Steps between C-alpha positions, in 0.01 A plus 500: 500500500520873450195706577439859399276649766430788264519431133609856436850378589504368148508860386248483227170397658340814349518340157351175617144534366619587151788252484289183471175442325390866510162452341391257776578757772257737327231237451482263792448140398225273624736247667533519871706785645735254667586308175543835322742610773694172483563520124590869499730470798687211338512673160651804679772361718561121453865419450423228243236691307684441175477124552123500540310580172179554703665804652597671179373858464327404171367167621130598469324641196213656689335551832274203433803283423663608823180442703454158349860403599458614857166315539660176377663468840293401796686695759764783525739237626457283194562802272812595700639149481443493125712810466800356689799396288648161555370444854710198576838643415518872422233671708438301812426798719230737354171483681157655543323562831142582591625661837749770449460616856661176614764542228590839629519378864731220394741747347508680840579173680145448627341160465292243693737261667563296810874559455600159363667408171557136401680261274353164407665170416391140430580280797815290457428203277150622401355682202162554665545584865605864568642689789543874554780677671489854644760700313420845648321637800433871450599739778216627724249260340244263649724207424796652688272572799422124513873411503507330161845472346674451173564135431191362672330215307128426442335227297132588544267800535176473696581127533499457119818352357681717255507425132624714209137560391359615833772742614327812364160411638627416849743789544314781332232486770486800737540263796645153520688262729843356414565144609865505583745215434862418542775424256687171575828452321560160683841631607627495139529873425690445181247246362139615449378168352393369839357830632131527602239749617332406826174652626478640853207612718609866480283754319502871429181692411545823299277778376596743227493873571567821309874509524770750388838338455821685566721340233820571700475170672832455685839677535795319666867566547713185488875465548706285266874488528507831689289667231150639546237352267166665466195282436178656377182307410282712279165361391337766273589821324222702671547872456323579830789342688791674322604675824506167682721356231733799528505466873606138466794614286582764769536207742729314259704815434542578873632145551758544231401189305757381254257255332127492438272199464173625354225243532241525223399139502130575550483847348254511206567860399350853545599853433757559234591826672562307823712248304710791379539626855604157624762479225626843609520395864708195411737702292540881509787517252266511196297809583333647192577196283237280341338238726229374262310594184139438395423438131135534389315392188551680170208741554634606841872521430499862614431361850825306521645571844826473685543451875828620643695429819443784751632618831168639635124458502215711637756736657684216678865402446544137392707278734733351243752219578721554195556124470701329225328168563152394605350159573139456398286205608226385255247230432239444240285750695745783432344700220464827314655786695723251685631379167539856377727579791722202424498561127570874534787456747663229287538753219780668694838323491609694807244308707501120547157344550501150650155346468431203732202266501272411213415639157260795511152539344612667172306821455638799323171670396329782676130590529276781590149532647241617245166622624175559308540880467553735211878484540520161674609670818347456843324832497166482328480120510153369416283472811309214341765234563839427667673338206864597428764354268859421591657430158870472420593825336884518512812291499761569760872482419820598672750762381641244254151447357493143640171377639420219749461179304155338490649193681627720783842592638730201569678506843875505540464240775192269472351377824151384586309568813481165670166408665689304762694812597347834401702675772437832664508806274803721584673222701851414389409129462197557268613315182482790244650750733763248616606456130557869467693516829723207390565675172615808699707291741671305220561825305298415197513116482170348410316334791420125457129451556274207548223437252179319593248295308183656636229550243385857557151591379513792261135592542497757777210610714404839369496709810579821310367495145679839428853386578793461255471871435690819456334836477596859435426768765 
């Protein structure tokens, strides 16, 4: 989602207090300050304001009417949810928080973590027994220091067998012990019907700490048919690490890569400005042209914004590869700014985008952080509480005015991550990367991939409640 750290970026914050429900600003209502803030913030900026009659400027006939409406909701959260339009389909991503300090830290890449991220599946032949698999071990994390690796299996936590219903309770603890297991394919790698998960006596005890993640996870140079292929795994569009991202492209550039495999399979989003920089690093030939556009609600149309490809940032020259083809790896966890990069690059016929993996999340909307202050900016926020809103406020489109579909972006080559063989990220044999390398080796022929019948659990453990986001710097 997109966050405006200072609402003055919308260019008309000075008119805020007279734009909506002016008489109530002069005569404070008796409803709680937080509920008053929730309604006024949504009335001001919400993308789907026109679809919610309760947000109309003329919705209330008097201060008493307004106060009665606010008091009809037990909590600020209940009021906020009532103001959301079509939660199941259209707006799946707006949220309210009672801890904007944690929200701000998350945008800077800071969170409480032990360094592990997981996927979960039902055990073969079962619709009740669950196993987890480590999909990512963050660099310089407690999990890495213990030697845990991608692909390791566990079927219990603190000796409690995993079920779909207890995942959140068991794994959202600050400390816990994983009961490790093994995956047995019974020597039939092409048939998962007889596979099983077998418990072991191995355990790993982990404690979460305050952790800052460098999203530039791995950079590798691979050789395919006497050509250099650059591989970059990038896990979050975090503005504080723009220099590290540019340095990774300096490595790719110095190795004269002819192809790039950009791994966004676990990237939930982040800074729109950083997404624009990434697009500029991949290309270079589109400097000054439109990368993406933001379209606001009718009241805020004057805020409609364009982001353009660039050759510099913060006084630094961008290391651009000037590629005509890029391979991008995705899963259902690829969201928001990740999808914006794919969608924006696809708008240029001079650049071929080969998407490999699974369909993405499907999020084309942008959001901002609204604080309880006279102009909804961070300065002057009420000292009485830490509530903030993160409502969708704009729709993102590419230069052709095409947005990411709600159902997500469909890959060119579809391939699942296989629990029996997650592989090593950045290794030429890892299945998704191998499919990209085969496509390069065969000069554009589609790779034949194996499908599996594993029943993946869609409910994820919510390690980072603020992910799936893009924000404006």
